[in-house]
N, CA, C and O atoms as a CHARMM CRD file, in Angstrom:
* protein
*
  356
    1    1 UNK  N    120.91700 112.65200 193.71700 PROA 1      0.00000
    2    1 UNK  CA   121.51700 111.38700 194.12500 PROA 1      0.00000
    3    1 UNK  C    120.40800 110.35600 194.35100 PROA 1      0.00000
    4    1 UNK  O    119.46000 110.59800 195.09900 PROA 1      0.00000
    5    2 UNK  N    120.54200 109.23200 193.70600 PROA 2      0.00000
    6    2 UNK  CA   119.53600 108.17500 193.83200 PROA 2      0.00000
    7    2 UNK  C    119.82600 107.28400 195.02900 PROA 2      0.00000
    8    2 UNK  O    120.98000 107.00000 195.35000 PROA 2      0.00000
    9    3 UNK  N    118.75700 106.85200 195.68100 PROA 3      0.00000
   10    3 UNK  CA   118.89300 105.89700 196.78600 PROA 3      0.00000
   11    3 UNK  C    119.14400 104.50400 196.20000 PROA 3      0.00000
   12    3 UNK  O    118.84500 104.24600 195.03400 PROA 3      0.00000
   13    4 UNK  N    119.68900 103.62900 197.01500 PROA 4      0.00000
   14    4 UNK  CA   119.98400 102.26000 196.56700 PROA 4      0.00000
   15    4 UNK  C    118.71900 101.54900 196.09500 PROA 4      0.00000
   16    4 UNK  O    118.75600 100.81400 195.10900 PROA 4      0.00000
   17    5 UNK  N    117.60000 101.76200 196.79200 PROA 5      0.00000
   18    5 UNK  CA   116.33800 101.12000 196.39900 PROA 5      0.00000
   19    5 UNK  C    115.87300 101.62100 195.03200 PROA 5      0.00000
   20    5 UNK  O    115.33900 100.85300 194.23100 PROA 5      0.00000
   21    6 UNK  N    116.08100 102.91400 194.77200 PROA 6      0.00000
   22    6 UNK  CA   115.69800 103.47700 193.48000 PROA 6      0.00000
   23    6 UNK  C    116.56800 102.90900 192.35900 PROA 6      0.00000
   24    6 UNK  O    116.06900 102.59000 191.28000 PROA 6      0.00000
   25    7 UNK  N    117.85400 102.78600 192.61700 PROA 7      0.00000
   26    7 UNK  CA   118.76700 102.21000 191.61900 PROA 7      0.00000
   27    7 UNK  C    118.36400 100.77800 191.31200 PROA 7      0.00000
   28    7 UNK  O    118.33600 100.37600 190.14900 PROA 7      0.00000
   29    8 UNK  N    118.05000 100.00300 192.34900 PROA 8      0.00000
   30    8 UNK  CA   117.60500  98.61800 192.14200 PROA 8      0.00000
   31    8 UNK  C    116.35000  98.56100 191.27700 PROA 8      0.00000
   32    8 UNK  O    116.25000  97.71400 190.38900 PROA 8      0.00000
   33    9 UNK  N    115.39000  99.45700 191.52700 PROA 9      0.00000
   34    9 UNK  CA   114.14800  99.45700 190.76400 PROA 9      0.00000
   35    9 UNK  C    114.38900  99.89900 189.32100 PROA 9      0.00000
   36    9 UNK  O    113.79500  99.34800 188.39400 PROA 9      0.00000
   37   10 UNK  N    115.25300 100.88500 189.13200 PROA 10     0.00000
   38   10 UNK  CA   115.58300 101.34300 187.77400 PROA 10     0.00000
   39   10 UNK  C    116.22300 100.20500 186.98500 PROA 10     0.00000
   40   10 UNK  O    115.88700  99.99000 185.82100 PROA 10     0.00000
   41   11 UNK  N    117.13900  99.48000 187.61200 PROA 11     0.00000
   42   11 UNK  CA   117.78600  98.34800 186.94000 PROA 11     0.00000
   43   11 UNK  C    116.75800  97.28200 186.57800 PROA 11     0.00000
   44   11 UNK  O    116.78700  96.74000 185.47400 PROA 11     0.00000
   45   12 UNK  N    115.84900  96.97800 187.50500 PROA 12     0.00000
   46   12 UNK  CA   114.81700  95.97800 187.22600 PROA 12     0.00000
   47   12 UNK  C    113.92600  96.42600 186.07400 PROA 12     0.00000
   48   12 UNK  O    113.59800  95.62700 185.19700 PROA 12     0.00000
   49   13 UNK  N    113.53200  97.69700 186.07000 PROA 13     0.00000
   50   13 UNK  CA   112.68100  98.21100 184.99100 PROA 13     0.00000
   51   13 UNK  C    113.42100  98.20900 183.65700 PROA 13     0.00000
   52   13 UNK  O    112.82900  97.92400 182.61600 PROA 13     0.00000
   53   14 UNK  N    114.70600  98.52500 183.68800 PROA 14     0.00000
   54   14 UNK  CA   115.49300  98.55100 182.45300 PROA 14     0.00000
   55   14 UNK  C    115.63400  97.14400 181.86100 PROA 14     0.00000
   56   14 UNK  O    115.67800  96.99800 180.63900 PROA 14     0.00000
   57   15 UNK  N    115.70600  96.11400 182.70000 PROA 15     0.00000
   58   15 UNK  CA   115.81800  94.73600 182.21200 PROA 15     0.00000
   59   15 UNK  C    114.49300  94.21600 181.66000 PROA 15     0.00000
   60   15 UNK  O    114.48600  93.34200 180.79200 PROA 15     0.00000
   61   16 UNK  N    113.36200  94.74900 182.15900 PROA 16     0.00000
   62   16 UNK  CA   112.05000  94.26400 181.71900 PROA 16     0.00000
   63   16 UNK  C    111.79700  94.65000 180.26300 PROA 16     0.00000
   64   16 UNK  O    111.95500  95.81200 179.88900 PROA 16     0.00000
   65   17 UNK  N    111.41400  93.69600 179.45900 PROA 17     0.00000
   66   17 UNK  CA   111.20400  93.94000 178.03200 PROA 17     0.00000
   67   17 UNK  C    110.06800  94.92300 177.76600 PROA 17     0.00000
   68   17 UNK  O    110.17000  95.75000 176.85900 PROA 17     0.00000
   69   18 UNK  N    109.00600  94.84500 178.52900 PROA 18     0.00000
   70   18 UNK  CA   107.82300  95.65600 178.24800 PROA 18     0.00000
   71   18 UNK  C    107.87100  97.04200 178.88900 PROA 18     0.00000
   72   18 UNK  O    106.96500  97.84300 178.65900 PROA 18     0.00000
   73   19 UNK  N    108.88000  97.34600 179.67200 PROA 19     0.00000
   74   19 UNK  CA   108.95700  98.65000 180.31400 PROA 19     0.00000
   75   19 UNK  C    109.77400  99.60300 179.45400 PROA 19     0.00000
   76   19 UNK  O    110.99000  99.44700 179.33800 PROA 19     0.00000
   77   20 UNK  N    109.11500 100.59500 178.84700 PROA 20     0.00000
   78   20 UNK  CA   109.85900 101.53000 177.98800 PROA 20     0.00000
   79   20 UNK  C    110.64900 102.53300 178.82600 PROA 20     0.00000
   80   20 UNK  O    110.36600 102.73900 180.00600 PROA 20     0.00000
   81   21 UNK  N    111.62500 103.13900 178.20400 PROA 21     0.00000
   82   21 UNK  CA   112.42300 104.15700 178.88100 PROA 21     0.00000
   83   21 UNK  C    111.53700 105.31300 179.33900 PROA 21     0.00000
   84   21 UNK  O    111.83900 105.96200 180.34100 PROA 21     0.00000
   85   22 UNK  N    110.45700 105.57400 178.62200 PROA 22     0.00000
   86   22 UNK  CA   109.54400 106.64700 178.99700 PROA 22     0.00000
   87   22 UNK  C    108.90300 106.39200 180.36300 PROA 22     0.00000
   88   22 UNK  O    108.64200 107.33900 181.10500 PROA 22     0.00000
   89   23 UNK  N    108.64800 105.12900 180.70000 PROA 23     0.00000
   90   23 UNK  CA   108.07600 104.80100 182.01300 PROA 23     0.00000
   91   23 UNK  C    109.08700 105.09300 183.12300 PROA 23     0.00000
   92   23 UNK  O    108.71600 105.55900 184.20100 PROA 23     0.00000
   93   24 UNK  N    110.34900 104.82000 182.85800 PROA 24     0.00000
   94   24 UNK  CA   111.40000 105.11300 183.84200 PROA 24     0.00000
   95   24 UNK  C    111.52000 106.62500 184.00600 PROA 24     0.00000
   96   24 UNK  O    111.69100 107.12200 185.11900 PROA 24     0.00000
   97   25 UNK  N    111.42900 107.35400 182.89600 PROA 25     0.00000
   98   25 UNK  CA   111.49300 108.81500 182.96400 PROA 25     0.00000
   99   25 UNK  C    110.31300 109.36500 183.75600 PROA 25     0.00000
  100   25 UNK  O    110.47800 110.28400 184.55800 PROA 25     0.00000
  101   26 UNK  N    109.13800 108.81300 183.53800 PROA 26     0.00000
  102   26 UNK  CA   107.93800 109.25500 184.24500 PROA 26     0.00000
  103   26 UNK  C    108.07400 109.03300 185.75300 PROA 26     0.00000
  104   26 UNK  O    107.71400 109.90300 186.54500 PROA 26     0.00000
  105   27 UNK  N    108.59500 107.86800 186.14600 PROA 27     0.00000
  106   27 UNK  CA   108.68000 107.53600 187.56500 PROA 27     0.00000
  107   27 UNK  C    109.88500 108.16300 188.25500 PROA 27     0.00000
  108   27 UNK  O    109.77500 108.60300 189.39900 PROA 27     0.00000
  109   28 UNK  N    111.04300 108.21300 187.57800 PROA 28     0.00000
  110   28 UNK  CA   112.27600 108.65500 188.22700 PROA 28     0.00000
  111   28 UNK  C    112.87200 109.93600 187.64200 PROA 28     0.00000
  112   28 UNK  O    113.80900 110.49300 188.21200 PROA 28     0.00000
  113   29 UNK  N    112.34200 110.40800 186.51200 PROA 29     0.00000
  114   29 UNK  CA   112.84800 111.62600 185.90500 PROA 29     0.00000
  115   29 UNK  C    114.18100 111.46300 185.18500 PROA 29     0.00000
  116   29 UNK  O    114.88600 112.44500 184.95700 PROA 29     0.00000
  117   30 UNK  N    114.53400 110.21700 184.82000 PROA 30     0.00000
  118   30 UNK  CA   115.81000 109.94500 184.14700 PROA 30     0.00000
  119   30 UNK  C    115.59200 109.74400 182.65100 PROA 30     0.00000
  120   30 UNK  O    114.68300 109.02500 182.23700 PROA 30     0.00000
  121   31 UNK  N    116.42600 110.37900 181.85300 PROA 31     0.00000
  122   31 UNK  CA   116.37500 110.18100 180.41100 PROA 31     0.00000
  123   31 UNK  C    116.97300 108.81500 180.06800 PROA 31     0.00000
  124   31 UNK  O    117.55100 108.14700 180.92600 PROA 31     0.00000
  125   32 UNK  N    116.82800 108.41400 178.81300 PROA 32     0.00000
  126   32 UNK  CA   117.41800 107.14300 178.36900 PROA 32     0.00000
  127   32 UNK  C    118.93000 107.13900 178.61200 PROA 32     0.00000
  128   32 UNK  O    119.48100 106.14900 179.09400 PROA 32     0.00000
  129   33 UNK  N    119.59500 108.24000 178.28200 PROA 33     0.00000
  130   33 UNK  CA   121.04600 108.32300 178.49200 PROA 33     0.00000
  131   33 UNK  C    121.41400 108.18000 179.96700 PROA 33     0.00000
  132   33 UNK  O    122.41900 107.55200 180.29900 PROA 33     0.00000
  133   34 UNK  N    120.61100 108.75500 180.84200 PROA 34     0.00000
  134   34 UNK  CA   120.87200 108.64200 182.27600 PROA 34     0.00000
  135   34 UNK  C    120.64800 107.20700 182.76600 PROA 34     0.00000
  136   34 UNK  O    121.38000 106.72300 183.62900 PROA 34     0.00000
  137   35 UNK  N    119.63900 106.53000 182.21600 PROA 35     0.00000
  138   35 UNK  CA   119.39700 105.12900 182.57600 PROA 35     0.00000
  139   35 UNK  C    120.57900 104.27800 182.12300 PROA 35     0.00000
  140   35 UNK  O    121.04300 103.40900 182.86200 PROA 35     0.00000
  141   36 UNK  N    121.06000 104.52800 180.91500 PROA 36     0.00000
  142   36 UNK  CA   122.22000 103.79800 180.40000 PROA 36     0.00000
  143   36 UNK  C    123.41000 103.99500 181.33900 PROA 36     0.00000
  144   36 UNK  O    124.14100 103.04900 181.63100 PROA 36     0.00000
  145   37 UNK  N    123.59800 105.22000 181.80500 PROA 37     0.00000
  146   37 UNK  CA   124.71200 105.50600 182.72200 PROA 37     0.00000
  147   37 UNK  C    124.53900 104.78600 184.06200 PROA 37     0.00000
  148   37 UNK  O    125.51300 104.27300 184.61300 PROA 37     0.00000
  149   38 UNK  N    123.32200 104.74300 184.58900 PROA 38     0.00000
  150   38 UNK  CA   123.05000 104.00200 185.83600 PROA 38     0.00000
  151   38 UNK  C    123.38500 102.52400 185.63300 PROA 38     0.00000
  152   38 UNK  O    124.00400 101.89100 186.48800 PROA 38     0.00000
  153   39 UNK  N    122.96700 101.99200 184.49500 PROA 39     0.00000
  154   39 UNK  CA   123.23700 100.57400 184.21600 PROA 39     0.00000
  155   39 UNK  C    124.74600 100.33600 184.09300 PROA 39     0.00000
  156   39 UNK  O    125.26600  99.35600 184.62600 PROA 39     0.00000
  157   40 UNK  N    125.43600 101.22000 183.40300 PROA 40     0.00000
  158   40 UNK  CA   126.88500 101.06500 183.20200 PROA 40     0.00000
  159   40 UNK  C    127.62800 101.06900 184.54600 PROA 40     0.00000
  160   40 UNK  O    128.55400 100.28500 184.75400 PROA 40     0.00000
  161   41 UNK  N    127.21500 101.95100 185.44000 PROA 41     0.00000
  162   41 UNK  CA   127.90000 102.10200 186.72700 PROA 41     0.00000
  163   41 UNK  C    127.58100 100.97800 187.71000 PROA 41     0.00000
  164   41 UNK  O    128.38000 100.68800 188.60000 PROA 41     0.00000
  165   42 UNK  N    126.41200 100.34200 187.55400 PROA 42     0.00000
  166   42 UNK  CA   125.95400  99.40800 188.57900 PROA 42     0.00000
  167   42 UNK  C    125.91800  97.94600 188.15700 PROA 42     0.00000
  168   42 UNK  O    125.60300  97.08500 188.97800 PROA 42     0.00000
  169   43 UNK  N    126.23000  97.64200 186.90700 PROA 43     0.00000
  170   43 UNK  CA   126.26600  96.24900 186.45900 PROA 43     0.00000
  171   43 UNK  C    127.70900  95.81700 186.22900 PROA 43     0.00000
  172   43 UNK  O    128.58100  96.63900 185.94800 PROA 43     0.00000
  173   44 UNK  N    127.94200  94.51900 186.35300 PROA 44     0.00000
  174   44 UNK  CA   129.25000  93.98300 185.96400 PROA 44     0.00000
  175   44 UNK  C    129.40500  94.17000 184.45500 PROA 44     0.00000
  176   44 UNK  O    128.41800  94.30900 183.73200 PROA 44     0.00000
  177   45 UNK  N    130.63700  94.17200 183.99700 PROA 45     0.00000
  178   45 UNK  CA   130.91400  94.39100 182.57400 PROA 45     0.00000
  179   45 UNK  C    130.15100  93.45100 181.66100 PROA 45     0.00000
  180   45 UNK  O    129.57900  93.88800 180.66300 PROA 45     0.00000
  181   46 UNK  N    130.13400  92.17700 181.98500 PROA 46     0.00000
  182   46 UNK  CA   129.44800  91.20100 181.12600 PROA 46     0.00000
  183   46 UNK  C    127.93100  91.41600 181.13900 PROA 46     0.00000
  184   46 UNK  O    127.27400  91.26100 180.10900 PROA 46     0.00000
  185   47 UNK  N    127.37800  91.76900 182.29300 PROA 47     0.00000
  186   47 UNK  CA   125.94100  92.03700 182.37900 PROA 47     0.00000
  187   47 UNK  C    125.58700  93.29200 181.60000 PROA 47     0.00000
  188   47 UNK  O    124.56100  93.34300 180.92200 PROA 47     0.00000
  189   48 UNK  N    126.43800  94.30200 181.69900 PROA 48     0.00000
  190   48 UNK  CA   126.24000  95.54300 180.96000 PROA 48     0.00000
  191   48 UNK  C    126.18600  95.27300 179.44700 PROA 48     0.00000
  192   48 UNK  O    125.29000  95.75400 178.75300 PROA 48     0.00000
  193   49 UNK  N    127.15400  94.50000 178.95300 PROA 49     0.00000
  194   49 UNK  CA   127.20600  94.17900 177.51700 PROA 49     0.00000
  195   49 UNK  C    125.97200  93.39700 177.08600 PROA 49     0.00000
  196   49 UNK  O    125.40500  93.66100 176.02700 PROA 49     0.00000
  197   50 UNK  N    125.56100  92.44500 177.89700 PROA 50     0.00000
  198   50 UNK  CA   124.38400  91.63300 177.59300 PROA 50     0.00000
  199   50 UNK  C    123.12400  92.50400 177.54800 PROA 50     0.00000
  200   50 UNK  O    122.27800  92.33700 176.66900 PROA 50     0.00000
  201   51 UNK  N    123.00600  93.43300 178.50200 PROA 51     0.00000
  202   51 UNK  CA   121.84600  94.32200 178.53600 PROA 51     0.00000
  203   51 UNK  C    121.82300  95.22800 177.30800 PROA 51     0.00000
  204   51 UNK  O    120.76200  95.42100 176.71300 PROA 51     0.00000
  205   52 UNK  N    122.95800  95.78300 176.91900 PROA 52     0.00000
  206   52 UNK  CA   123.01700  96.67400 175.75800 PROA 52     0.00000
  207   52 UNK  C    122.60700  95.94200 174.48200 PROA 52     0.00000
  208   52 UNK  O    121.86400  96.48200 173.66200 PROA 52     0.00000
  209   53 UNK  N    123.09400  94.71200 174.31900 PROA 53     0.00000
  210   53 UNK  CA   122.71500  93.92700 173.14100 PROA 53     0.00000
  211   53 UNK  C    121.21500  93.65400 173.16400 PROA 53     0.00000
  212   53 UNK  O    120.54800  93.73300 172.13200 PROA 53     0.00000
  213   54 UNK  N    120.68600  93.33100 174.34400 PROA 54     0.00000
  214   54 UNK  CA   119.26700  93.00600 174.48500 PROA 54     0.00000
  215   54 UNK  C    118.38600  94.21800 174.17500 PROA 54     0.00000
  216   54 UNK  O    117.36800  94.08200 173.49700 PROA 54     0.00000
  217   55 UNK  N    118.76300  95.39000 174.66000 PROA 55     0.00000
  218   55 UNK  CA   117.94100  96.59000 174.52900 PROA 55     0.00000
  219   55 UNK  C    118.07800  97.23300 173.15900 PROA 55     0.00000
  220   55 UNK  O    117.12000  97.81300 172.64900 PROA 55     0.00000
  221   56 UNK  N    119.24800  97.13800 172.56300 PROA 56     0.00000
  222   56 UNK  CA   119.51100  97.81600 171.29700 PROA 56     0.00000
  223   56 UNK  C    118.53000  97.36300 170.21700 PROA 56     0.00000
  224   56 UNK  O    118.53900  96.20500 169.79900 PROA 56     0.00000
  225   57 UNK  N    117.69500  98.28200 169.77900 PROA 57     0.00000
  226   57 UNK  CA   116.74300  97.98700 168.71400 PROA 57     0.00000
  227   57 UNK  C    115.48400  97.27200 169.15100 PROA 57     0.00000
  228   57 UNK  O    114.64800  96.94200 168.31000 PROA 57     0.00000
  229   58 UNK  N    115.31900  97.02100 170.44100 PROA 58     0.00000
  230   58 UNK  CA   114.11100  96.33800 170.92600 PROA 58     0.00000
  231   58 UNK  C    112.94700  97.31600 170.90600 PROA 58     0.00000
  232   58 UNK  O    112.96800  98.32700 171.60900 PROA 58     0.00000
  233   59 UNK  N    111.94500  97.02300 170.11300 PROA 59     0.00000
  234   59 UNK  CA   110.81400  97.92900 169.92700 PROA 59     0.00000
  235   59 UNK  C    110.06800  98.21700 171.22300 PROA 59     0.00000
  236   59 UNK  O    109.59400  99.33600 171.41900 PROA 59     0.00000
  237   60 UNK  N    109.95300  97.24500 172.10000 PROA 60     0.00000
  238   60 UNK  CA   109.14500  97.43500 173.30300 PROA 60     0.00000
  239   60 UNK  C    109.78600  98.37000 174.32000 PROA 60     0.00000
  240   60 UNK  O    109.11300  98.79000 175.26200 PROA 60     0.00000
  241   61 UNK  N    111.06300  98.71100 174.16200 PROA 61     0.00000
  242   61 UNK  CA   111.72400  99.62400 175.09500 PROA 61     0.00000
  243   61 UNK  C    111.49400 101.08500 174.71700 PROA 61     0.00000
  244   61 UNK  O    111.87100 101.98300 175.47000 PROA 61     0.00000
  245   62 UNK  N    110.88800 101.32900 173.57500 PROA 62     0.00000
  246   62 UNK  CA   110.66500 102.69400 173.10300 PROA 62     0.00000
  247   62 UNK  C    109.19800 102.84400 172.72100 PROA 62     0.00000
  248   62 UNK  O    108.72800 102.18800 171.79200 PROA 62     0.00000
  249   63 UNK  N    108.48500 103.69000 173.42000 PROA 63     0.00000
  250   63 UNK  CA   107.03800 103.84100 173.19800 PROA 63     0.00000
  251   63 UNK  C    106.69700 104.13200 171.74800 PROA 63     0.00000
  252   63 UNK  O    105.70900 103.60500 171.23800 PROA 63     0.00000
  253   64 UNK  N    107.47500 104.94400 171.07800 PROA 64     0.00000
  254   64 UNK  CA   107.16700 105.33700 169.69800 PROA 64     0.00000
  255   64 UNK  C    107.33800 104.17500 168.71900 PROA 64     0.00000
  256   64 UNK  O    106.72800 104.18700 167.65000 PROA 64     0.00000
  257   65 UNK  N    108.14700 103.18100 169.05500 PROA 65     0.00000
  258   65 UNK  CA   108.36900 102.04300 168.16700 PROA 65     0.00000
  259   65 UNK  C    107.42800 100.88000 168.45300 PROA 65     0.00000
  260   65 UNK  O    107.36400  99.92800 167.67500 PROA 65     0.00000
  261   66 UNK  N    106.70400 100.94900 169.55700 PROA 66     0.00000
  262   66 UNK  CA   105.83600  99.84100 169.96000 PROA 66     0.00000
  263   66 UNK  C    104.67800  99.64600 168.99100 PROA 66     0.00000
  264   66 UNK  O    104.21400 100.58600 168.34600 PROA 66     0.00000
  265   67 UNK  N    104.23500  98.42500 168.91000 PROA 67     0.00000
  266   67 UNK  CA   103.03600  98.13800 168.14200 PROA 67     0.00000
  267   67 UNK  C    101.84500  98.61800 168.95800 PROA 67     0.00000
  268   67 UNK  O    101.90900  98.63400 170.18700 PROA 67     0.00000
  269   68 UNK  N    100.79100  98.99700 168.31700 PROA 68     0.00000
  270   68 UNK  CA    99.65800  99.62300 169.00100 PROA 68     0.00000
  271   68 UNK  C     98.98900  98.71500 170.03500 PROA 68     0.00000
  272   68 UNK  O     98.39600  99.21800 170.99000 PROA 68     0.00000
  273   69 UNK  N     99.06800  97.39600 169.87200 PROA 69     0.00000
  274   69 UNK  CA    98.41700  96.50800 170.84100 PROA 69     0.00000
  275   69 UNK  C     99.19200  96.38800 172.15300 PROA 69     0.00000
  276   69 UNK  O     98.65400  95.87600 173.13500 PROA 69     0.00000
  277   70 UNK  N    100.43800  96.84700 172.19000 PROA 70     0.00000
  278   70 UNK  CA   101.20900  96.83700 173.44300 PROA 70     0.00000
  279   70 UNK  C    100.95700  98.17200 174.12900 PROA 70     0.00000
  280   70 UNK  O    101.53800  99.19400 173.76300 PROA 70     0.00000
  281   71 UNK  N    100.07600  98.14600 175.13600 PROA 71     0.00000
  282   71 UNK  CA    99.67900  99.39700 175.77300 PROA 71     0.00000
  283   71 UNK  C     99.94100  99.41900 177.27600 PROA 71     0.00000
  284   71 UNK  O     99.36400 100.23300 177.99600 PROA 71     0.00000
  285   72 UNK  N    100.80300  98.53500 177.74900 PROA 72     0.00000
  286   72 UNK  CA   101.09400  98.51800 179.17800 PROA 72     0.00000
  287   72 UNK  C    102.58800  98.39700 179.37900 PROA 72     0.00000
  288   72 UNK  O    103.32000  98.01700 178.46500 PROA 72     0.00000
  289   73 UNK  N    103.04500  98.72500 180.59700 PROA 73     0.00000
  290   73 UNK  CA   104.46400  98.72300 180.91800 PROA 73     0.00000
  291   73 UNK  C    104.94700  97.39200 181.46500 PROA 73     0.00000
  292   73 UNK  O    106.15200  97.15300 181.55000 PROA 73     0.00000
  293   74 UNK  N    104.01100  96.52100 181.83700 PROA 74     0.00000
  294   74 UNK  CA   104.43400  95.28000 182.47900 PROA 74     0.00000
  295   74 UNK  C    103.55200  94.13800 182.01000 PROA 74     0.00000
  296   74 UNK  O    102.48200  94.34500 181.43800 PROA 74     0.00000
  297   75 UNK  N    104.01600  92.96200 182.25900 PROA 75     0.00000
  298   75 UNK  CA   103.26700  91.77100 181.91200 PROA 75     0.00000
  299   75 UNK  C    101.96800  91.73900 182.72300 PROA 75     0.00000
  300   75 UNK  O    101.95700  92.14200 183.88600 PROA 75     0.00000
  301   76 UNK  N    100.90000  91.27400 182.13200 PROA 76     0.00000
  302   76 UNK  CA    99.61600  91.22500 182.83200 PROA 76     0.00000
  303   76 UNK  C     99.65000  90.28600 184.02800 PROA 76     0.00000
  304   76 UNK  O     98.80400  90.38900 184.91600 PROA 76     0.00000
  305   77 UNK  N    100.61800  89.36900 184.06700 PROA 77     0.00000
  306   77 UNK  CA   100.72800  88.42200 185.17700 PROA 77     0.00000
  307   77 UNK  C    101.64100  88.92300 186.29700 PROA 77     0.00000
  308   77 UNK  O    101.75400  88.28100 187.34100 PROA 77     0.00000
  309   78 UNK  N    102.29100  90.06500 186.08100 PROA 78     0.00000
  310   78 UNK  CA   103.18600  90.62300 187.08700 PROA 78     0.00000
  311   78 UNK  C    102.37500  91.28200 188.19600 PROA 78     0.00000
  312   78 UNK  O    101.31500  91.85700 187.94700 PROA 78     0.00000
  313   79 UNK  N    102.88600  91.19200 189.43100 PROA 79     0.00000
  314   79 UNK  CA   102.19400  91.83100 190.54400 PROA 79     0.00000
  315   79 UNK  C    102.13200  93.33500 190.35700 PROA 79     0.00000
  316   79 UNK  O    102.95700  93.92000 189.65500 PROA 79     0.00000
  317   80 UNK  N    101.14900  93.95500 190.99100 PROA 80     0.00000
  318   80 UNK  CA   101.03900  95.41100 190.93600 PROA 80     0.00000
  319   80 UNK  C    102.22000  96.04900 191.63400 PROA 80     0.00000
  320   80 UNK  O    102.75300  95.51500 192.60700 PROA 80     0.00000
  321   81 UNK  N    102.61600  97.18600 191.12800 PROA 81     0.00000
  322   81 UNK  CA   103.72600  97.90900 191.73300 PROA 81     0.00000
  323   81 UNK  C    103.22100  99.29100 192.12300 PROA 81     0.00000
  324   81 UNK  O    102.66300 100.01600 191.29900 PROA 81     0.00000
  325   82 UNK  N    103.42100  99.64500 193.37500 PROA 82     0.00000
  326   82 UNK  CA   103.06600 100.98800 193.82000 PROA 82     0.00000
  327   82 UNK  C    104.33800 101.63500 194.34600 PROA 82     0.00000
  328   82 UNK  O    104.99900 101.08900 195.23000 PROA 82     0.00000
  329   83 UNK  N    104.67700 102.78300 193.80800 PROA 83     0.00000
  330   83 UNK  CA   105.94400 103.40400 194.17500 PROA 83     0.00000
  331   83 UNK  C    107.07400 102.50700 193.72100 PROA 83     0.00000
  332   83 UNK  O    107.15400 102.15900 192.54300 PROA 83     0.00000
  333   84 UNK  N    107.94500 102.13100 194.63200 PROA 84     0.00000
  334   84 UNK  CA   109.06300 101.26000 194.29900 PROA 84     0.00000
  335   84 UNK  C    108.94900  99.90300 194.98100 PROA 84     0.00000
  336   84 UNK  O    109.87700  99.09700 194.92200 PROA 84     0.00000
  337   85 UNK  N    107.82000  99.64700 195.62600 PROA 85     0.00000
  338   85 UNK  CA   107.68000  98.39900 196.36100 PROA 85     0.00000
  339   85 UNK  C    106.62700  97.52400 195.70100 PROA 85     0.00000
  340   85 UNK  O    105.61900  98.01700 195.19500 PROA 85     0.00000
  341   86 UNK  N    106.86900  96.24000 195.71100 PROA 86     0.00000
  342   86 UNK  CA   105.89200  95.30200 195.16900 PROA 86     0.00000
  343   86 UNK  C    104.77600  95.15900 196.19800 PROA 86     0.00000
  344   86 UNK  O    105.03200  94.83800 197.35900 PROA 86     0.00000
  345   87 UNK  N    103.55500  95.39300 195.77500 PROA 87     0.00000
  346   87 UNK  CA   102.41600  95.32300 196.67800 PROA 87     0.00000
  347   87 UNK  C    102.21100  93.89500 197.16500 PROA 87     0.00000
  348   87 UNK  O    102.35400  92.93900 196.40200 PROA 87     0.00000
  349   88 UNK  N    101.87800  93.76600 198.43300 PROA 88     0.00000
  350   88 UNK  CA   101.57000  92.44800 199.00600 PROA 88     0.00000
  351   88 UNK  C    100.04900  92.32700 199.03900 PROA 88     0.00000
  352   88 UNK  O     99.34700  93.24400 199.46400 PROA 88     0.00000
  353   89 UNK  N     99.56600  91.20100 198.59200 PROA 89     0.00000
  354   89 UNK  CA    98.10300  91.00500 198.56900 PROA 89     0.00000
  355   89 UNK  C     97.65700  90.25300 199.77800 PROA 89     0.00000
  356   89 UNK  O     96.46400  89.99100 199.93700 PROA 89     0.00000
């Protein structure tokens, strides 16, 4: 059973273009299908549909499809993340 904070972080990671499903699996142990199910259960219908269209076929969401120069999970301008909390500087 996932905590509410974990669900929020999974949803945020799933929406991020540069965060592949493999990163979510590494941090939370959820497969792509499980992430899809979390999104389906926790988003409104219209948001769910928009997310599916956005993710479907997006190369950056799948490590094996990524171009070799994309070697990070997040934008270089994004704050560091430790665990599930955004680090305060």
